[in-house]
C-alpha positions as CSV (number, residue, x, y, z in Angstrom):
1,M,98.9,71.0,71.1
2,L,99.1,71.2,74.9
3,V,102.8,71.8,74.8
4,R,102.4,74.7,72.4
5,T,99.8,76.3,74.6
6,V,102.0,76.0,77.6
7,I,104.9,77.5,75.7
8,I,102.8,80.4,74.5
9,Y,101.6,81.1,78.1
10,V,105.2,81.0,79.4
11,A,106.3,83.3,76.6
12,M,103.4,85.7,77.3
13,T,104.3,85.8,81.0
14,V,108.0,86.4,80.3
15,C,107.1,89.2,77.9
16,A,104.7,90.8,80.3
17,L,107.3,90.8,83.1
18,A,110.1,91.8,80.7
19,F,108.3,95.0,79.6
20,H,107.8,96.0,83.2
21,E,108.9,99.6,83.6
22,N,112.5,100.1,85.0
23,T,113.2,96.4,84.6
24,F,116.7,96.8,83.2
25,A,117.6,99.7,85.6
26,V,116.5,97.6,88.6
27,F,118.4,94.6,87.2
28,E,121.6,96.7,86.9
29,L,121.1,98.1,90.4
30,R,120.7,94.7,91.9
31,E,123.7,93.4,90.1
32,Q,125.7,96.4,91.3
33,L,124.5,95.8,94.9
34,Q,125.7,92.2,94.7
35,I,129.1,93.3,93.6
36,L,129.3,95.8,96.4
37,Y,128.4,93.2,98.9
38,I,131.1,90.9,97.6
39,N,133.6,93.8,97.8
40,M,132.5,94.5,101.4
41,W,133.0,90.9,102.4
42,E,136.5,91.0,100.9
43,L,137.4,94.1,102.8
44,L,136.1,92.6,106.0
45,Y,138.2,89.5,105.3
46,Q,141.3,91.8,104.7
47,L,141.0,93.1,108.2
48,E,142.2,89.7,109.5
49,Y,145.6,90.1,108.0
50,V,146.4,93.7,107.2
51,T,149.1,95.7,109.0
52,P,148.0,98.6,111.3
53,D,149.0,101.2,108.6
54,Q,146.9,99.4,106.0
55,R,144.0,99.0,108.4
56,I,143.2,102.8,108.1
57,I,142.9,102.5,104.3
58,V,140.7,99.4,104.6
59,Y,138.4,101.3,107.0
60,E,138.2,104.1,104.5
61,E,137.3,101.7,101.7
62,I,134.7,100.0,103.9
63,Q,133.1,103.4,104.6
64,H,133.1,104.2,100.9
65,I,131.5,100.9,100.0
66,R,128.9,101.5,102.7
67,E,128.0,104.8,101.2
68,Q,127.7,103.2,97.7
69,I,125.5,100.4,99.1
70,Q,123.2,103.0,100.7
71,R,123.0,104.9,97.5
72,V,122.1,101.9,95.4
73,I,119.5,100.8,98.0
74,D,118.0,104.3,97.9
75,Q,117.8,104.1,94.1
76,L,116.1,100.7,94.2
77,V,113.5,102.0,96.7
78,Q,113.0,105.1,94.5
79,H,112.4,102.8,91.5
80,D,109.9,100.7,93.4
81,Q,108.0,103.7,94.8
82,H,107.8,105.1,91.2
83,Q,106.5,101.8,89.9
84,H,104.2,101.1,92.8
85,P,103.0,104.4,94.2
86,L,101.2,104.3,97.6
87,P,97.4,105.0,97.4
C-alpha cells in the first residue's frame, strides 16, 4: 500500500513537471547547447595542431559556434522569461 502511494506521488510529480509549458523546446535547446559546447572544445583542441593556413578557418568556425551559442542562450532566456514573467 505504501509503495503504491509513493509510486502514485512520483508519477504525479513527473506528470506535473512534464506538462510544464515549453518543456520539450527547452530540452531541445539545452541539448543543442551541449552539442555546441562540445564542438567548441573540439575546435579549441584543433588549434594545438593545425597549420597556419587552417588556423584561419578554425577561427572562423569558432566565431560561428560562438554566435550559435549566444543565439541558443538568448532563446533559453526568452523561454524562461515567457514562463516566469517578472512581476
